[in-house]
C-alpha positions in Angstrom: 7.8 21.2 -52.3 7.2 23.0 -49.0 7.4 21.0 -45.9 5.9 22.1 -42.7 7.5 21.2 -39.4 4.9 20.4 -36.7 6.0 20.9 -33.1 4.3 19.3 -30.2 4.5 20.7 -26.7 3.7 18.7 -23.6 2.1 20.7 -20.8 4.3 20.6 -17.7 2.1 19.1 -15.0 4.7 19.2 -12.3 4.7 21.6 -9.4 7.9 23.5 -8.6 10.9 21.4 -7.7 10.8 22.3 -4.0 7.4 20.5 -3.8 9.2 17.3 -4.5 11.9 17.5 -1.8 11.7 16.4 1.8 9.6 14.2 4.0 6.6 13.8 1.8 4.6 10.8 0.5 3.9 10.2 -3.2 1.6 8.0 -5.2 3.1 7.1 -8.6 1.9 5.4 -11.7 4.5 4.7 -14.4 3.4 2.9 -17.6 5.5 0.8 -19.9 6.3 2.2 -23.3 3.2 1.9 -25.6 1.5 0.0 -22.7 3.5 -3.1 -23.6 3.3 -6.1 -21.2 6.9 -6.2 -20.3 6.2 -7.2 -16.7 4.1 -10.2 -17.6 7.5 -12.0 -17.2 8.2 -12.8 -13.5 12.0 -12.7 -14.0 11.6 -9.1 -15.3 9.5 -8.2 -12.2 12.2 -9.6 -9.9 14.8 -7.5 -11.8 12.7 -4.4 -11.4 12.2 -5.0 -7.6 16.0 -5.4 -7.2 16.6 -2.0 -8.8 13.7 -0.4 -6.9 15.1 -1.6 -3.6 18.6 -0.4 -4.3 17.7 3.0 -5.8 15.1 3.8 -3.1 17.6 3.0 -0.3 20.3 5.1 -2.0 18.0 8.1 -2.4 16.5 7.8 1.2 13.0 6.7 0.2 10.8 4.0 1.8 8.6 2.0 -0.6 5.4 1.7 1.5 3.5 -0.2 -1.2 4.2 -1.4 -4.7 2.5 -3.3 -7.4 4.1 -4.4 -10.7 1.3 -5.0 -13.2 2.0 -6.4 -16.6 2.1 -3.0 -18.3 2.5 -0.5 -15.5 3.7 0.0 -11.9 2.2 1.7 -8.9 4.3 2.9 -6.0 3.7 4.6 -2.6 6.9 6.3 -1.9 7.9 8.1 1.4 10.8 10.6 1.7 12.8 9.8 4.8 15.0 12.9 5.0 14.6 16.6 4.5 16.9 16.2 1.5 15.0 13.3 -0.1 14.5 14.4 -3.8 11.6 12.5 -5.4 12.3 13.9 -8.9 15.9 12.7 -8.8 14.8 9.3 -7.4 12.3 8.8 -10.3 14.8 10.0 -12.9 17.5 7.6 -11.6 15.0 4.7 -11.5 13.8 5.3 -15.0 17.3 6.0 -16.5 19.0 3.0 -14.8 16.3 0.5 -15.7 15.7 1.9 -19.2 19.4 1.7 -20.2 19.7 -1.9 -18.9 16.5 -2.9 -20.5 17.3 -1.3 -23.9 20.7 -2.9 -24.0 19.1 -6.4 -23.8 15.9 -5.6 -25.8 16.7 -2.7 -28.1 13.5 -0.9 -27.1 12.2 1.7 -24.6 10.9 0.4 -21.2 8.9 3.4 -19.9 6.6 6.0 -21.2 8.2 9.4 -21.1 6.0 10.8 -18.3 4.5 9.4 -15.2 1.7 10.4 -12.9 2.5 11.5 -9.4 0.3 12.7 -6.5 1.7 14.2 -3.3 -0.5 13.0 -0.5 -2.2 15.7 1.5 -2.3 15.5 5.3 -5.9 14.3 5.3 -5.2 11.5 2.9 -4.7 8.1 4.4 -1.5 6.3 3.4 -3.2 3.0 4.3 -6.0 3.7 1.8 -3.5 4.5 -0.9 -1.6 1.3 -0.1 -4.8 -0.7 -0.3 -5.6 0.9 -3.7 -2.2 -0.4 -4.9 -2.5 -3.8 -3.4 -6.0 -4.4 -4.7 -5.0 -3.6 -8.3 -4.4 -7.2 -9.2 -7.7 -8.2 -7.7 -9.5 -5.5 -9.7 -7.8 -6.8 -12.8 -8.8 -10.4 -12.1 -5.2 -11.7 -11.7 -5.9 -13.0 -8.2 -8.9 -13.3 -6.0 -7.6 -11.8 -2.8 -4.9 -9.3 -1.9 -1.6 -10.8 -0.7 -1.6 -13.5 -3.3 -0.1 -11.5 -6.2 3.6 -12.1 -6.0 4.6 -8.7 -7.3 2.5 -6.5 -4.9 3.8 -5.7 -1.5 5.9 -3.3 0.6 9.6 -2.9 1.6 8.5 -1.8 5.0 5.6 -4.1 6.1 3.6 -7.1 5.1 0.2 -6.8 3.4 -2.2 -7.1 6.3 -4.7 -9.9 6.2 -8.0 -8.3 6.7 -11.6 -9.4 6.3 -13.0 -5.8 6.4 -13.1 -3.9 3.2 -10.6 -1.0 3.4 -11.6 2.6 2.7 -11.6 3.1 -1.0 -9.1 5.7 -2.3 -9.1 6.7 -6.0 -6.2 8.5 -7.7 -7.0 12.0 -8.8 -6.6 11.1 -12.5 -9.5 8.6 -12.3 -13.2 9.3 -11.8 -14.4 8.7 -8.2 -15.8 5.2 -7.7 -19.4 5.3 -6.5 -20.7 2.8 -3.9 -23.2 0.4 -5.4 -26.8 1.7 -5.1 -29.4 -0.4 -3.5 -32.4 -1.3 -5.6 -35.7 0.2 -4.4 -37.9 -2.4 -2.5 -41.5 -2.4 -1.5 -40.9 -4.9 1.2 -39.9 -3.7 4.7 -36.3 -4.5 5.6 -35.1 -6.3 8.6 -32.4 -3.7 9.0 -33.3 -0.1 9.9 -30.7 2.6 10.3 
C-alpha cells in the first residue's frame, strides 16, 4: 500500500518584520479556534481584558479601541515607542491566553493566524475605532454603541454622538455602499 503525504503551505501575508516595529497603529481581527463562541461567557471576556491590559502595557502599546465578540475580537492598537514590537505583542497575547485557556479547557483558543492592517496616514483612527465599537450593533447584540459591555478603549470613553460616524471598512471586506435612493417622479423639497 502506497501512502501519499500531502503538504499544505500557508501563504505568508505579513510584511517584513521592520514594518511592525515603532510608533504605528494597527487594526487587528483575531478569531476563536473553529469560530467557537468562547467569549459568549462574560467571565471569559473579563479574563481576556485583564490579559490584554497587562500585556499591552508591558509591550508599550495603547489599546485605542477593542470589541470582544462571542467568536472573535477586534483591536485598534497603537505603538507608543520606537521599539514597540507589534508581532511580539500579538505572539505574547496569543501564547499566554492560549496556554491558560487550554489548561482549563483542553482545547485551542485562537485560530492560528490573524488579520492585521497597518493604518496609513490618511486613514482616520476615529473611523476605525467606530467600526470596532459598532460591531455589536451590526450584529444585533445592542441597539446603540456604548451599551455593549465588552467594547471600549483603554485610553478614552466611547463618545456619545448622534451623528453617524464616517464608515471605515477593513481591507478584507468588500466596501459598504451607501443606500441608493429610489427614483421618484415627484419633486423633492430638498434640492442640492
